[in-house]
C-alpha positions as CSV (number, residue, x, y, z in Angstrom):
1,X,180.5,3.0,-41.7
2,X,184.3,2.9,-42.4
3,X,184.1,6.1,-44.4
4,X,182.3,8.0,-41.6
5,X,184.5,6.6,-38.9
6,X,187.7,7.4,-40.7
7,X,186.5,10.9,-41.5
8,X,185.5,11.5,-37.8
9,X,188.9,10.3,-36.5
10,X,190.7,12.5,-39.0
11,X,188.7,15.5,-37.8
12,X,189.6,15.4,-34.0
13,X,193.0,17.0,-34.4
14,X,194.6,14.2,-32.4
15,X,197.7,12.4,-33.8
16,X,196.5,9.2,-32.1
17,X,193.2,9.4,-33.9
18,X,194.9,10.0,-37.2
19,X,196.8,6.8,-36.7
20,X,193.5,5.0,-35.9
21,X,192.0,6.6,-39.1
22,X,194.9,5.0,-41.1
23,X,194.0,1.6,-39.6
24,X,190.3,2.1,-40.5
25,X,191.4,3.0,-44.0
26,X,193.4,-0.2,-44.2
27,X,190.4,-2.3,-43.0
28,X,188.3,-0.7,-45.7
29,X,190.8,-1.6,-48.4
30,X,191.1,-5.2,-47.2
31,X,187.4,-5.6,-47.2
32,X,187.1,-3.9,-50.6
33,X,184.0,-1.9,-49.7
34,X,182.3,0.0,-47.0
35,X,179.8,-1.4,-44.5
36,X,176.4,0.1,-45.0
37,X,174.7,1.2,-41.8
38,X,171.0,1.6,-41.1
39,X,170.2,4.5,-38.9
40,X,166.9,5.8,-37.5
41,X,166.2,9.3,-38.6
42,X,167.0,11.5,-35.6
43,X,165.2,14.6,-34.5
44,X,166.9,17.9,-35.2
45,X,168.8,19.1,-32.2
46,X,167.5,22.5,-31.1
47,X,167.9,25.1,-28.4
48,X,165.5,25.1,-25.5
49,X,162.9,27.8,-25.4
50,X,164.8,29.7,-22.6
51,X,168.1,29.4,-24.5
52,X,166.5,30.6,-27.7
53,X,164.9,33.5,-25.9
54,X,168.3,34.6,-24.5
55,X,170.1,34.2,-27.8
56,X,167.4,36.2,-29.7
57,X,167.4,38.8,-27.0
58,X,171.1,39.3,-27.8
59,X,170.5,39.6,-31.5
60,X,171.4,36.1,-32.6
61,X,169.5,34.7,-35.6
62,X,168.7,31.0,-35.4
63,X,168.8,28.9,-38.6
64,X,168.2,25.1,-39.0
65,X,170.7,22.8,-40.6
66,X,169.2,19.8,-42.4
67,X,171.8,17.1,-42.5
68,X,172.6,17.7,-46.2
69,X,175.7,16.9,-48.1
70,X,177.7,19.0,-50.5
71,X,176.6,16.5,-53.2
72,X,172.9,17.2,-52.3
73,X,173.4,21.0,-52.4
74,X,175.0,20.6,-55.9
75,X,172.1,18.4,-57.0
76,X,169.8,21.3,-56.1
77,X,171.7,23.6,-58.4
78,X,173.8,25.4,-55.7
79,X,177.0,27.0,-56.9
80,X,179.8,25.2,-55.1
81,X,183.0,25.1,-56.9
82,X,186.1,23.3,-55.8
83,X,189.9,23.5,-56.1
84,X,190.1,20.0,-54.6
85,X,190.9,17.0,-56.8
86,X,187.6,15.2,-57.6
87,X,188.8,13.3,-60.8
88,X,191.0,10.2,-60.7
89,X,191.9,10.6,-64.4
90,X,193.7,13.9,-64.2
91,X,197.2,12.5,-63.4
92,X,198.6,9.6,-65.3
93,X,202.2,9.3,-64.0
94,X,204.6,8.9,-62.2
95,X,203.1,6.2,-60.0
96,X,203.8,7.9,-56.7
97,X,201.9,11.0,-57.9
98,X,199.0,8.8,-59.0
99,X,198.8,7.2,-55.5
100,X,198.9,10.6,-53.8
101,X,196.4,12.1,-56.2
102,X,194.0,9.2,-55.9
103,X,194.2,9.4,-52.1
104,X,193.3,13.1,-52.2
105,X,190.4,12.3,-54.6
106,X,189.0,9.7,-52.2
107,X,189.3,12.2,-49.3
108,X,187.5,14.8,-51.4
109,X,184.7,12.4,-52.4
110,X,184.3,11.5,-48.7
111,X,184.0,15.2,-47.9
112,X,181.4,15.8,-50.5
113,X,179.3,12.9,-49.1
114,X,179.5,13.9,-45.5
115,X,176.3,15.6,-44.2
116,X,176.1,18.7,-42.1
117,X,175.0,18.6,-38.5
118,X,171.2,18.1,-38.0
119,X,170.8,21.0,-35.7
120,X,169.8,24.6,-35.1
121,X,172.8,27.0,-35.4
122,X,173.1,30.7,-34.8
123,X,175.4,33.5,-35.4
124,X,175.7,37.2,-34.4
125,X,174.8,39.1,-37.6
126,X,177.0,42.2,-36.8
127,X,180.1,40.1,-36.0
128,X,180.1,37.3,-38.6
129,X,183.9,37.2,-38.7
130,X,186.3,37.8,-35.9
131,X,188.5,40.6,-37.2
132,X,191.4,39.6,-34.9
133,X,191.3,36.0,-36.2
134,X,192.8,36.9,-39.6
135,X,196.0,35.1,-40.4
136,X,196.0,32.8,-37.3
137,X,196.6,29.0,-37.4
138,X,193.9,26.4,-36.8
139,X,195.0,25.9,-33.2
140,X,195.0,29.6,-32.6
141,X,191.5,29.8,-34.1
142,X,190.4,27.0,-31.8
143,X,191.8,28.9,-28.8
144,X,190.0,32.1,-29.8
145,X,186.7,30.3,-30.2
146,X,187.3,28.6,-26.8
147,X,187.6,32.0,-25.2
148,X,184.3,33.1,-26.9
149,X,182.7,29.9,-25.6
150,X,183.9,30.6,-22.0
151,X,182.4,34.1,-22.2
152,X,179.0,33.1,-23.6
153,X,177.4,32.3,-20.3
154,X,174.2,30.9,-21.8
155,X,173.1,27.5,-20.6
156,X,172.5,25.0,-23.4
157,X,174.6,26.8,-26.0
158,X,178.3,26.5,-27.0
159,X,180.5,28.3,-29.5
160,X,182.3,26.1,-32.2
161,X,184.1,26.2,-35.5
162,X,181.9,24.4,-38.0
163,X,182.5,22.0,-40.8
164,X,182.6,23.2,-44.4
165,X,179.2,21.8,-45.1
166,X,177.7,23.4,-42.0
167,X,178.6,26.9,-43.3
168,X,177.1,26.0,-46.7
169,X,173.9,24.9,-45.1
170,X,173.7,28.0,-43.0
171,X,174.2,30.4,-45.9
172,X,171.8,28.5,-48.2
173,X,169.1,28.0,-45.6
174,X,169.1,31.7,-44.6
175,X,169.0,32.8,-48.2
176,X,166.0,30.5,-48.8
177,X,164.0,31.6,-45.7
178,X,164.7,35.3,-45.7
179,X,166.0,36.1,-49.2
180,X,169.0,37.9,-47.5
181,X,172.6,36.9,-48.1
182,X,175.0,36.6,-45.2
183,X,177.6,38.2,-47.4
184,X,176.1,40.9,-49.5
185,X,179.3,42.0,-51.2
186,X,179.2,41.0,-54.9
187,X,182.9,40.0,-55.0
188,X,185.2,37.3,-53.8
189,X,184.9,37.4,-50.0
190,X,187.1,36.4,-47.1
191,X,188.4,32.9,-46.5
192,X,186.4,31.2,-43.7
193,X,188.2,28.6,-41.6
194,X,186.5,25.2,-41.0
195,X,187.6,22.2,-39.1
196,X,187.1,19.9,-42.1
197,X,190.3,18.0,-42.9
198,X,191.2,16.7,-46.4
199,X,194.7,15.2,-46.1
200,X,197.6,15.5,-43.7
201,X,198.3,19.1,-42.6
202,X,195.4,20.7,-44.5
203,X,191.9,21.9,-43.8
204,X,189.1,23.2,-45.9
205,X,188.7,27.0,-46.2
206,X,185.6,28.4,-47.8
207,X,186.0,31.3,-50.2
208,X,182.8,33.2,-50.6
209,X,181.6,34.9,-53.7
210,X,178.2,36.1,-54.9
211,X,176.9,36.0,-58.5
212,X,173.4,36.8,-59.8
213,X,171.8,37.2,-56.4
214,X,172.8,33.8,-55.2
215,X,175.4,32.7,-52.7
216,X,178.2,30.4,-53.8
217,X,181.5,29.0,-52.4
218,X,184.8,27.7,-53.5
219,X,186.2,24.8,-51.5
220,X,189.9,25.4,-51.1
221,X,192.4,23.4,-49.1
222,X,195.7,24.5,-47.6
223,X,197.8,24.5,-44.4
224,X,196.5,27.0,-41.8
225,X,200.2,28.0,-41.1
226,X,200.8,29.4,-44.6
227,X,197.5,31.1,-45.6
228,X,195.2,33.6,-44.0
229,X,191.6,33.1,-43.1
230,X,189.0,34.3,-40.6
231,X,186.9,32.4,-38.1
232,X,183.1,32.6,-38.3
233,X,182.0,31.3,-34.9
234,X,178.8,29.3,-34.7
235,X,176.6,28.9,-31.7
236,X,175.0,25.4,-31.4
237,X,173.1,23.5,-28.8
238,X,175.3,22.2,-26.1
């Protein structure tokens, strides 16, 4: 429960929520372990028949996301590499570096264990990436997606920037159901902005590549003000 709450607070973009996330982290350390929570299995959130009809009429392709984690995708044999620190043994000294490194490792492990949304999602096949979104900051990306959302005019649907694991689920599920890759180029593809935080000032960017007829991703983390990436808008149930 602590892990999920802290991760959610870190992800809102609010400085107040980041402060609360630090408090939750402190509670977890004092207790020494997380609090397990029992949840009823929810039904997947989907579009209404009318909303689905409108979206498909405009060329949107609807794909289900199955509440899977990056750990689960890896266990299935999916190719997901990471530039994020996942090993607490890589840095030995000095002590401050160890603390910083271990903090980043814990954030990465939390990311790997966070599930995707349990929902239908859709995208416009001919406009996967917004060309004018290249090189913008996260806040500018959010503004552009907000403009897209305001212009959608389909009841029961909204445009969002997804989490890292949402994009992984989208690509892998589409590949499984249709055998068609979202990104057919057999080379390192564009950086895709997500809203998934790792540590202060940084977000996850997915770098796509394709090898041996399978989709794969590299998880990378950096400040949106210093690197370039695109937005791949997702349309989800409102």
